[in-house]
N, CA and C of each residue as an Amber inpcrd file, in Angstrom:
protein
   567
  66.2520000   9.8950000  -7.1760000  65.7380000   8.5430000  -7.3420000
  66.3590000   7.7450000  -8.5830000  67.0340000   6.7900000  -8.3020000
  67.4340000   5.8410000  -9.6720000  66.2290000   4.8480000 -10.0620000
  66.4480000   4.4460000 -11.2550000  65.9420000   3.5360000 -12.1110000
  65.3930000   2.3400000 -11.3580000  65.9600000   1.7670000 -10.7580000
  65.9030000   0.7730000  -9.9930000  65.0210000   0.6520000  -8.7940000
  65.0570000   1.8060000  -8.2490000  64.1490000   2.1800000  -7.2740000
  62.6750000   2.6520000  -7.5570000  62.5680000   3.2870000  -8.6340000
  61.3100000   3.4480000  -9.4970000  60.8910000   2.1780000 -10.0320000
  61.3990000   1.3600000 -10.2120000  60.7850000   0.1000000 -10.7970000
  60.1610000  -0.8510000  -9.5860000  60.8370000  -0.2910000  -8.5270000
  60.6260000  -1.2080000  -7.1640000  59.7360000  -0.6830000  -7.0990000
  59.3030000   0.2190000  -6.6850000  58.2200000   1.1890000  -6.2940000
  56.7550000   0.8620000  -7.1370000  57.0700000   0.8250000  -8.5040000
  56.0660000   0.4520000  -9.3060000  55.7160000  -1.1060000  -9.3380000
  56.4720000  -1.7820000  -9.2530000  56.0350000  -3.0010000  -9.1560000
  55.4210000  -3.6420000  -7.7290000  55.5960000  -2.7640000  -6.7330000
  55.3570000  -3.0490000  -5.4040000  53.8480000  -2.3890000  -5.5820000
  53.8270000  -1.3240000  -6.3880000  52.3310000  -0.5980000  -6.1480000
  50.9760000  -1.2920000  -7.2330000  51.6330000  -1.4490000  -7.9590000
  50.3840000  -2.4770000  -9.0910000  49.9330000  -3.3000000  -8.4990000
  50.1070000  -4.1670000  -7.8020000  49.6190000  -5.3410000  -7.2850000
  48.7330000  -4.3770000  -6.1790000  49.1230000  -4.1390000  -5.5430000
  47.8900000  -3.1690000  -4.5700000  47.2360000  -2.5630000  -4.8950000
  47.1450000  -1.9390000  -5.9890000  46.1120000  -1.1860000  -6.7690000
  45.0140000  -1.9180000  -7.6310000  45.6190000  -3.0650000  -7.7720000
  44.7250000  -4.0470000  -8.4070000  43.7230000  -4.9960000  -7.7540000
  44.5000000  -5.1470000  -6.2550000  43.3290000  -5.6940000  -5.4550000
  42.4320000  -5.1840000  -4.9780000  42.4030000  -3.5730000  -4.8750000
  41.5660000  -3.0080000  -4.7550000  40.2370000  -2.7250000  -5.6630000
  40.1900000  -3.3260000  -6.9850000  39.1120000  -3.3940000  -7.6680000
  38.3300000  -4.0910000  -7.3030000  36.7980000  -4.2640000  -7.8600000
  36.1370000  -5.3370000  -7.7180000  36.3390000  -6.6800000  -8.1380000
  35.7830000  -7.5950000  -7.7140000  36.4960000  -9.2460000  -7.8420000
  34.9730000  -9.5470000  -9.0200000  35.0300000 -10.5210000 -10.2610000
  34.3180000 -11.3630000 -10.6960000  34.0830000 -12.6520000 -10.3620000
  33.5930000 -13.3070000  -9.8550000  33.2140000 -14.7950000  -9.3240000
  32.4280000 -15.6710000 -10.4640000  32.6490000 -16.6950000 -11.0640000
  31.7450000 -17.3200000 -11.8780000  31.4390000 -18.3130000 -10.3320000
  30.2430000 -18.9500000 -10.2910000  29.4610000 -19.9840000  -9.9390000
  28.5090000 -21.1210000 -10.3050000  28.7370000 -22.4540000  -9.7590000
  27.4800000 -23.0750000 -10.0560000  27.4280000 -24.2190000  -8.9170000
  25.7100000 -24.5680000  -8.9120000  25.2330000 -25.6520000  -8.1500000
  25.0030000 -26.4510000  -9.3490000  25.5890000 -28.3130000  -8.7700000
  25.1120000 -28.9570000  -9.6780000  25.0030000 -30.1870000  -8.6370000
  23.6290000 -30.4880000  -9.7970000  22.7010000 -31.8760000  -8.8300000
  21.4360000 -31.5470000  -8.2110000  20.1710000 -31.9290000  -8.2570000
  18.6980000 -31.3630000  -7.5830000  18.3780000 -32.6380000  -7.6530000
  17.1610000 -32.3880000  -6.7880000  15.9990000 -33.4430000  -6.4390000
  14.9070000 -32.6670000  -7.4100000  14.5420000 -33.1980000  -8.3410000
  13.1480000 -32.8840000  -9.2790000  11.8660000 -33.0110000  -8.7150000
  11.3580000 -32.4240000  -7.9540000  10.2080000 -32.4050000  -7.0980000
   9.1770000 -33.2540000  -8.0560000   8.7060000 -32.5360000  -8.8810000
   7.8840000 -33.0010000  -9.7440000   8.0100000 -34.3730000 -10.0770000
   9.0560000 -34.5050000 -10.7300000   9.1610000 -36.1800000 -10.9800000
   9.7500000 -37.0560000  -9.9120000  10.3930000 -36.5190000  -8.8440000
  10.7790000 -37.2390000  -7.6990000  12.1060000 -37.6870000  -8.1510000
  13.0630000 -37.0920000  -8.2530000  14.2220000 -37.9250000  -9.4240000
  15.5780000 -37.2790000  -8.7560000  16.5630000 -37.6350000  -8.8260000
  17.4630000 -36.5510000  -8.4810000  18.6330000 -36.6100000 -10.0280000
  18.3630000 -35.3750000 -10.2420000  19.4770000 -34.9050000 -11.4250000
  20.6000000 -34.7040000 -11.3330000  21.4600000 -35.4420000 -11.4340000
  22.9590000 -35.2180000 -11.4420000  23.9590000 -34.1380000 -12.4200000
  22.8980000 -34.0260000 -13.5820000  23.6020000 -32.6100000 -14.1430000
  22.9780000 -31.4870000 -14.0380000  21.8130000 -31.5550000 -13.7140000
  21.0750000 -30.2300000 -13.7220000  21.8990000 -29.2670000 -13.1310000
  22.4330000 -27.9700000 -13.7680000  23.0140000 -27.0010000 -13.4170000
  22.3590000 -25.6510000 -13.0510000  22.7570000 -25.1150000 -12.0040000
  22.4790000 -23.4600000 -11.4940000  23.5590000 -22.9980000 -11.5060000
  23.4700000 -22.1010000 -12.5220000  25.3840000 -20.9840000 -12.6930000
  24.5520000 -20.0790000 -12.8880000  25.9810000 -18.9230000 -13.0180000
  26.0530000 -17.6730000 -12.9560000  27.0920000 -17.1150000 -12.5720000
  27.0980000 -15.7740000 -12.1070000  28.4350000 -15.3210000 -11.8590000
  28.0530000 -13.5060000 -11.1670000  28.7720000 -13.0130000 -10.1780000
  28.6160000 -12.2230000  -9.7270000  29.8350000 -10.9310000  -9.5350000
  29.5810000  -9.8810000  -9.5580000  30.9240000  -9.0230000  -9.2900000
  30.9160000  -8.1350000  -8.2330000  31.6080000  -8.0290000  -7.4500000
  31.6140000  -7.1230000  -6.1940000  32.8190000  -7.3480000  -5.5890000
  32.9490000  -6.4300000  -4.1370000  34.0290000  -5.7160000  -3.5560000
  33.7160000  -5.6550000  -2.3800000  34.7370000  -6.2830000  -1.1000000
  34.3750000  -5.8490000   0.2480000  34.5700000  -4.5980000   0.7070000
  33.8810000  -4.0190000   0.7120000  34.3090000  -2.2840000   1.1620000
  34.1800000  -1.9690000   2.3330000  33.4000000  -2.8040000   3.2270000
  33.5800000  -2.4040000   4.4930000  34.3340000  -3.6130000   5.4580000
  35.0450000  -4.4200000   4.5780000  36.0970000  -5.3090000   5.2090000
  35.6510000  -6.2150000   6.2600000  34.6080000  -6.6680000   6.1050000
  34.2440000  -7.9060000   6.8980000  34.5230000  -9.2220000   6.2330000
  35.1680000  -9.3100000   5.1400000  35.5460000 -10.4130000   4.7490000
  34.1570000 -11.4500000   4.0630000  33.3420000 -10.2760000   3.7900000
  31.6670000 -11.0710000   3.0180000  31.5520000  -9.5790000   2.4460000
  31.3700000 -10.4260000   1.0070000  30.6990000  -9.4620000  -0.0130000
  28.9140000  -9.6570000   0.0180000  28.5980000  -8.5110000   0.5360000
  27.0870000  -8.2300000   0.7450000  26.3260000  -7.5680000  -0.7310000
  24.7470000  -7.6260000  -0.1980000  24.2020000  -6.9450000  -1.5180000
  24.4270000  -5.7520000  -1.9020000  25.2300000  -4.9560000  -0.9080000
  24.9910000  -3.2410000  -1.3190000  26.4760000  -3.1490000  -2.0280000
  27.3100000  -4.4910000  -1.6600000  29.0210000  -4.2320000  -2.4840000
  28.7790000  -5.2370000  -3.8330000  27.6080000  -5.5120000  -4.6790000
  27.9460000  -6.3040000  -5.6270000  27.5800000  -5.0680000  -6.4830000
  27.9360000  -5.1270000  -8.0430000  27.7170000  -4.5310000  -9.2760000
  27.2740000  -5.1800000 -10.3190000  27.2720000  -6.6450000 -10.2640000
  26.3500000  -7.4310000 -11.1690000  26.3390000  -8.7290000 -10.5520000
  24.9960000  -9.6210000 -10.9200000  24.6420000 -10.4920000 -10.6260000
  23.5250000 -11.2260000 -11.5970000  24.3790000 -12.4440000 -11.9080000
  23.5040000 -12.8130000 -13.2800000  23.4800000 -14.6390000 -12.5980000
  21.9010000 -14.7990000 -13.0340000  21.8040000 -16.4560000 -12.9510000
  21.3740000 -16.5590000 -14.1880000  21.3310000 -17.7230000 -14.8170000
  21.2940000 -18.2900000 -15.6290000  21.3170000 -17.2090000 -17.1700000
  22.4420000 -16.2500000 -16.9690000  22.6700000 -15.3880000 -17.7370000
  21.9600000 -14.0930000 -17.5330000  21.2230000 -14.0840000 -17.1670000
  20.3170000 -12.9030000 -16.8060000  20.8520000 -11.8650000 -15.5610000
  20.7100000 -10.6770000 -16.0690000  21.5000000  -9.7220000 -14.9960000
  20.4600000  -9.1410000 -14.1240000  20.5170000  -9.7480000 -12.7230000
  19.4740000  -9.0660000 -11.7550000  19.6470000  -7.6970000 -11.3910000
  20.7490000  -7.1490000 -11.5570000  21.1280000  -5.3580000 -10.9700000
  20.4450000  -4.7880000 -12.2600000  20.7700000  -5.0210000 -13.7620000
  20.1190000  -4.3210000 -14.8530000  19.0000000  -4.5300000 -15.0860000
  18.5340000  -6.0560000 -14.9570000  17.2930000  -6.6390000 -15.4000000
  16.7570000  -6.1820000 -16.8370000  17.2920000  -6.5110000 -17.4350000
  17.0270000  -6.2860000 -18.6010000  15.3040000  -6.2190000 -19.1320000
  14.6160000  -5.6310000 -20.1510000  13.0940000  -5.8840000 -20.3680000
  13.3310000  -5.5780000 -22.0650000  12.7280000  -7.0960000 -22.5010000
  12.4820000  -7.1060000 -23.8420000  11.3930000  -6.3970000 -24.0820000
  11.2170000  -5.9360000 -25.1560000  10.2250000  -5.4300000 -25.9340000
   8.7840000  -5.9870000 -25.9970000   7.8450000  -5.1180000 -25.5850000
   6.6610000  -6.4040000 -25.2190000   6.5280000  -7.3070000 -24.0740000
   7.1610000  -6.7500000 -23.1550000   7.3060000  -7.4030000 -21.7970000
   7.5820000  -6.8640000 -20.9110000   7.1570000  -6.9850000 -19.6920000
   7.3630000  -6.3420000 -17.9950000   8.2160000  -7.3110000 -17.4030000
   9.3190000  -6.9370000 -17.1930000  10.5270000  -7.8630000 -16.3130000
  10.9380000  -7.0550000 -14.9470000  10.6580000  -7.9110000 -13.5510000
  10.9410000  -7.1960000 -12.6580000  12.0580000  -8.6280000 -11.4960000
  13.0770000  -8.0150000 -11.4700000  14.1910000  -8.6160000 -10.9910000
  14.0950000  -7.9700000  -9.6050000  14.2340000  -9.1090000  -8.4690000
  14.3320000  -8.9280000  -6.6730000  15.3270000  -9.5590000  -6.5010000
  16.5660000  -8.5310000  -5.5550000  17.6070000  -9.5960000  -5.0720000
  16.8350000  -9.3440000  -3.4250000  16.3770000 -10.1260000  -2.8830000
  15.9630000  -9.8420000  -1.8220000  17.2690000 -10.2270000  -0.6200000
  18.2890000 -11.2570000  -0.8380000  19.6150000 -11.1390000  -0.2920000
  20.5170000 -11.8450000  -1.0930000  21.8710000 -11.5420000  -0.6370000
  23.1290000 -11.7830000  -1.3350000  24.0760000 -11.7810000  -0.1420000
  25.1870000 -12.8910000  -0.0500000  26.4200000 -12.6600000   0.6100000
  27.2150000 -13.6640000   0.0060000  28.4880000 -13.5510000   0.2520000
  29.5120000 -14.1640000  -0.3190000  30.7820000 -14.0470000   0.2610000
  31.2100000 -15.0880000   1.5320000  32.2740000 -15.2240000   1.8080000
  33.0530000 -16.3890000   1.6990000  34.2060000 -16.7160000   2.1620000
  34.7820000 -18.2000000   2.4060000  34.1390000 -19.0640000   3.2500000
  34.0270000 -18.5910000   4.6690000  33.0560000 -19.1050000   6.0110000
  31.9840000 -20.0250000   5.4990000  31.0870000 -18.7020000   4.9300000
  29.6420000 -19.3220000   4.7030000  29.0440000 -19.4130000   3.4860000
  29.9710000 -19.3970000   2.3010000  29.4660000 -19.8230000   1.0050000
  28.2920000 -18.4450000   0.2520000  27.9020000 -19.2910000  -0.8630000
  26.9100000 -17.9710000  -1.1000000  25.7390000 -18.4050000  -0.9210000
  25.2020000 -17.4090000  -0.4900000  23.8850000 -16.9220000   0.0870000
  22.8780000 -16.4220000  -0.9200000  22.1490000 -16.9480000  -1.6310000
  21.4010000 -16.2290000  -2.5520000  19.6220000 -16.0960000  -2.1770000
  18.7200000 -15.3310000  -2.3890000  17.3850000 -15.0940000  -2.5460000
  16.9030000 -14.4590000  -3.3520000  16.6210000 -14.9630000  -4.5960000
  16.3130000 -13.8170000  -5.5130000  14.8090000 -14.4080000  -6.2290000
  14.3000000 -13.1170000  -7.0480000  12.9470000 -13.3550000  -7.7200000
  12.9630000 -13.0170000  -8.7580000  12.0970000 -13.4010000  -9.9290000
  12.2510000 -12.6980000 -11.5270000  10.6870000 -13.2990000 -11.7800000
  10.2500000 -11.7300000 -12.4130000   8.8950000 -12.1390000 -12.7100000
   8.9450000 -12.0070000 -14.3320000   8.2510000 -12.4420000 -15.3610000
   8.1620000 -11.6460000 -16.8550000   6.6090000 -12.1040000 -17.0800000
   6.0350000 -10.5920000 -17.9880000   5.0390000 -11.2520000 -18.2370000
   4.5430000 -10.4020000 -19.4250000   3.9840000 -10.7680000 -20.5350000
   3.5310000 -10.2030000 -21.7710000   2.1790000 -10.2480000 -21.8990000
   1.6020000  -9.2070000 -21.2790000   0.4320000  -8.3800000 -21.1860000
  -0.4160000  -8.9530000 -22.6670000  -0.0410000  -8.6150000 -23.4340000
  -0.7690000  -8.9330000 -24.7220000  -1.3140000  -9.7230000 -24.5520000
  -0.4560000 -11.2880000 -24.5170000  -0.5710000 -12.5920000 -24.5370000
  -1.2770000 -13.1750000 -23.1050000  -1.3380000 -12.7090000 -22.1570000
  -1.1980000 -13.0640000 -21.2630000  -0.1210000 -13.9340000 -20.7320000
   0.4400000 -14.1510000 -20.8360000   1.5800000 -15.3290000 -20.4370000
   2.6250000 -14.9410000 -19.2120000   2.7320000 -15.4120000 -17.9470000
   3.6790000 -15.1860000 -16.9470000   4.5780000 -16.0930000 -16.5090000
   6.0020000 -15.4890000 -16.1190000   6.7960000 -16.5280000 -15.7660000
   7.4060000 -16.0220000 -14.3640000   7.5400000 -16.9990000 -13.1500000
   8.0540000 -16.5700000 -12.0230000   9.3640000 -17.7920000 -12.0170000
  10.3250000 -16.8680000 -11.4730000  11.7920000 -17.5040000 -11.1930000
  12.2060000 -17.3490000 -10.0130000  11.9830000 -18.0160000  -8.6980000
  12.6660000 -17.8430000  -7.6800000  13.5230000 -18.9080000  -7.3180000
  14.8400000 -17.8540000  -6.6510000  15.7160000 -19.2470000  -6.5330000
  16.2160000 -18.4000000  -4.4900000  16.0870000 -19.4440000  -4.1790000
  16.7750000 -19.5070000  -2.6420000  17.8610000 -20.5740000  -2.3870000
  19.0900000 -19.6670000  -2.5330000  20.2170000 -20.9990000  -2.1460000
  20.2350000 -21.9780000  -1.0960000  20.4250000 -23.1410000  -1.3370000
  20.5440000 -24.4230000  -0.0350000  19.0120000 -24.8220000   0.0810000
  18.0570000 -24.0790000  -0.3100000  16.9080000 -24.7200000  -0.7440000
  15.9970000 -24.9790000  -1.5700000  15.7700000 -24.0660000  -2.5080000
  14.8750000 -24.5300000  -3.7670000  15.0970000 -23.9520000  -4.8100000
  14.9570000 -24.2730000  -6.4360000  14.7370000 -23.2750000  -7.3250000
  13.2770000 -23.5210000  -7.9520000  12.4880000 -22.6950000  -8.0560000
  11.2110000 -22.9310000  -8.9090000  11.1280000 -21.9390000  -9.6900000
  10.6020000 -22.4470000 -11.1080000   9.7200000 -21.9940000 -12.0170000
   8.0990000 -22.3510000 -12.2190000   7.9470000 -21.3210000 -12.2790000
   6.4340000 -21.1650000 -12.5810000   5.9210000 -20.5690000 -13.9300000
   5.1300000 -21.1600000 -14.6820000   4.6840000 -20.7100000 -16.1900000
   3.4000000 -20.1970000 -16.1360000   2.6800000 -19.3190000 -16.6580000
   1.1050000 -19.3680000 -16.5220000   0.8370000 -18.5730000 -18.2600000
  -0.3690000 -19.4670000 -18.6500000  -1.1110000 -18.8530000 -19.9320000
  -2.0580000 -18.6220000 -19.8200000  -2.4350000 -17.5320000 -19.8550000
  -4.2220000 -16.9820000 -19.2770000  -5.0910000 -17.6110000 -20.5650000
  -4.9420000 -17.4120000 -21.5170000  -5.8150000 -17.8720000 -22.5240000
  -5.9600000 -19.2030000 -22.6020000  -4.9570000 -19.6850000 -22.7160000
  -5.3470000 -21.6530000 -22.9540000  -5.4720000 -21.9590000 -21.3220000
  -5.3380000 -21.4340000 -20.3670000  -5.6050000 -21.8940000 -19.0590000
  -4.2640000 -22.9750000 -18.4340000  -3.3670000 -22.5230000 -19.2290000
  -2.3190000 -23.7970000 -18.6770000  -1.2640000 -23.3080000 -17.7010000
  -1.0490000 -24.0310000 -16.6700000  -0.1460000 -23.6100000 -15.4300000
   1.4220000 -24.9730000 -15.9100000   2.3450000 -24.3720000 -15.2050000
   3.3350000 -25.2220000 -15.3070000   3.9220000 -25.1750000 -13.9990000
   4.6260000 -25.9610000 -13.1660000   5.2310000 -25.4120000 -11.8150000
   6.3850000 -26.7610000 -12.3730000   7.8300000 -26.2990000 -11.9560000
   9.2380000 -26.9920000 -11.9670000   9.4870000 -26.5240000 -10.1990000
  10.2360000 -27.5020000  -9.6530000  10.8370000 -26.9340000  -8.4970000
  12.0970000 -28.4280000  -8.4830000  13.0890000 -27.5970000  -8.0440000
  14.0310000 -27.9770000  -7.7440000  15.2310000 -27.8640000  -6.6160000
  15.0070000 -28.9340000  -5.5090000  15.4520000 -28.6080000  -4.1250000
  16.8280000 -28.9480000  -4.3490000  17.7160000 -28.5800000  -3.1660000
  18.9070000 -28.8020000  -2.7300000  18.8660000 -29.9910000  -2.1060000
  19.9650000 -30.8440000  -2.4620000  20.0110000 -31.9330000  -1.5320000
  21.9060000 -32.2450000  -1.0750000  21.7170000 -33.4240000   0.0780000
  23.0320000 -33.4920000   0.4190000  23.9430000 -33.8350000  -0.9180000
  23.8860000 -34.1420000  -1.9680000  24.4510000 -34.5550000  -3.2300000
  24.8650000 -33.3610000  -4.6290000  24.0380000 -32.2010000  -3.9890000
  24.4080000 -30.9770000  -4.5170000  25.7250000 -30.3170000  -4.1570000
  26.2560000 -30.1320000  -5.4390000  27.5630000 -29.4290000  -5.2520000
  28.1200000 -27.9950000  -5.6240000  29.0180000 -27.3410000  -4.8510000
  28.7760000 -26.0590000  -5.2210000  30.6100000 -25.8700000  -5.7260000
  30.4180000 -24.8360000  -6.7790000  31.9660000 -24.3830000  -6.9540000
  32.3800000 -23.0830000  -7.5030000  32.8510000 -22.5580000  -7.6600000
  33.1260000 -21.1940000  -7.1650000  33.9500000 -20.8180000  -7.6130000
  34.7200000 -19.8020000  -8.6080000  36.3550000 -19.6540000  -8.8690000
  36.0050000 -18.0570000  -9.2530000  37.5090000 -17.1440000  -9.2120000
  37.5990000 -15.9820000  -9.4140000  37.6880000 -15.9390000 -11.1770000
  36.8650000 -14.8350000 -11.7040000  37.4080000 -14.5300000 -13.1450000
  38.5680000 -13.5080000 -13.2710000  39.7690000 -13.5450000 -13.7960000
  40.8820000 -12.7300000 -13.9280000  40.3750000 -11.8020000 -14.5810000
  40.3900000 -10.5680000 -14.6220000  40.5400000  -9.5670000 -14.8880000
  41.3960000  -9.5060000 -16.2870000  41.2270000  -8.7040000 -17.0360000
  42.3600000  -8.2250000 -18.3400000  43.2080000  -7.6000000 -17.5430000
  43.0610000  -6.7400000 -16.8350000  44.3130000  -5.7650000 -15.4890000
  45.0950000  -6.7810000 -15.1520000  44.4560000  -7.9200000 -14.5640000
  45.4310000  -9.1120000 -14.0410000  46.4250000  -9.9510000 -15.0290000
  46.2810000 -10.0440000 -16.2950000  46.7630000 -10.4560000 -17.3860000
  48.0330000  -9.5480000 -17.8570000  47.6670000  -8.0670000 -17.7710000
  48.4810000  -7.1460000 -18.2080000  49.7540000  -7.1870000 -16.9670000
  49.2650000  -7.2220000 -15.7030000  49.9640000  -7.3080000 -14.5480000
  51.3890000  -8.2610000 -14.5180000  50.6540000  -9.5060000 -15.2150000
  51.7610000 -10.6270000 -15.3370000  52.4810000 -10.5320000 -16.5780000
  52.1180000  -9.8390000 -17.2080000  52.7970000  -9.8750000 -18.6330000
  53.7530000  -8.5950000 -18.1460000  53.5310000  -7.4650000 -17.3100000
  54.6610000  -6.5390000 -17.1270000  55.6720000  -7.3180000 -16.2000000
  55.0180000  -8.2430000 -15.1390000  56.1630000  -8.7620000 -14.2620000
  57.0100000  -9.5070000 -15.1300000  56.4350000 -10.4580000 -16.1000000
  57.3780000 -11.1580000 -16.7550000  58.3210000 -10.7730000 -17.8550000
  57.8620000  -9.4610000 -18.4120000  58.6000000  -8.8420000 -19.2200000
  59.8010000  -8.0200000 -18.0890000  59.6590000  -7.4100000 -16.9740000
  61.0240000  -7.1150000 -15.8940000  61.5840000  -8.4280000 -15.5550000
  61.3110000  -9.4750000 -15.6210000  61.9560000 -10.9590000 -15.0840000
  63.0640000 -10.7200000 -16.3960000  62.3350000 -11.1130000 -17.8540000
  63.1270000 -11.0050000 -18.7160000  64.1300000 -10.2210000 -19.1380000
  63.7900000  -9.1140000 -18.5040000  64.9170000  -7.7740000 -18.7900000
  66.0730000  -8.0960000 -17.8300000  65.5430000  -7.7870000 -16.4640000
  66.4610000  -8.2110000 -15.1990000  67.5300000  -9.6350000 -15.9900000
  66.9660000 -10.7750000 -15.9770000  67.8490000 -11.5470000 -16.4290000
  68.6770000 -11.4620000 -17.9500000  68.4360000 -10.8010000 -19.0470000
  69.3540000 -10.1880000 -20.0710000  70.1340000  -8.9730000 -19.3270000
  69.8690000  -8.2410000 -18.3970000  71.0410000  -7.4430000 -17.8260000
  71.8200000  -8.3260000 -17.4000000  71.4060000  -9.2690000 -16.4960000
  72.7040000  -9.9990000 -15.2840000  73.5870000 -10.7320000 -16.3560000
  72.7840000 -11.4350000 -17.6640000  74.0050000 -12.0430000 -18.6040000
  74.6310000 -11.3210000 -18.9990000  74.2590000 -10.2910000 -19.5060000
  75.3570000  -9.2670000 -20.2340000  76.5860000  -9.1970000 -19.3880000
  76.4250000  -8.9270000 -17.8550000  77.6030000  -8.3880000 -17.5500000
  78.6020000  -9.4700000 -16.9050000  78.0180000 -10.6880000 -17.3840000
  78.8140000 -12.2400000 -16.8770000  79.8650000 -12.0780000 -18.1590000
  81.4750000 -12.5730000 -17.2800000  82.3170000 -12.7850000 -18.5400000
  82.0180000 -13.3900000 -19.7100000  82.0030000 -12.7400000 -20.8520000
  81.6460000 -14.1010000 -22.0180000  80.6980000 -14.1310000 -22.4480000
  79.3410000 -13.0160000 -21.4400000  77.9840000 -13.1200000 -21.8470000
  77.5160000 -11.8820000 -22.7910000
């Protein structure tokens, strides 16, 4: 096998291997109806990211196929627990496909038992995002609910992995070497 054939095989194999890796996506919904104040907040954003791979080949990434889900930068898979706090993260439903969009149903609870404060964050995409805060000692309760409307917009985009940039660099170097080699073969080049 000569060098040209090896390079061709390498250039064909690299994209195939790269496409088999999990993909990370950044998503956001913008514009919600604030139920408590009865106003539409055009600049209120719920954002996050997820990493997953369509392992079963059904053109959809489902709950069992994700390795990361962050909402407001909290990782619901790892569910970090700061000191002196109890945190529970639940992902009741997850799916992403071009045809059906992003479907999420999550709940996170945080509590600080010594202080008696509790927080609940429930997200049901297409429906509502609810935050509830309870402080037991002073007896304070706060609830905020943001509902999806026809004006709520959705955006999602893949985040390129570092390997994608490396693959682009290798391809550009290959093209530059090919151009240089061809120009050297031309008379007067």
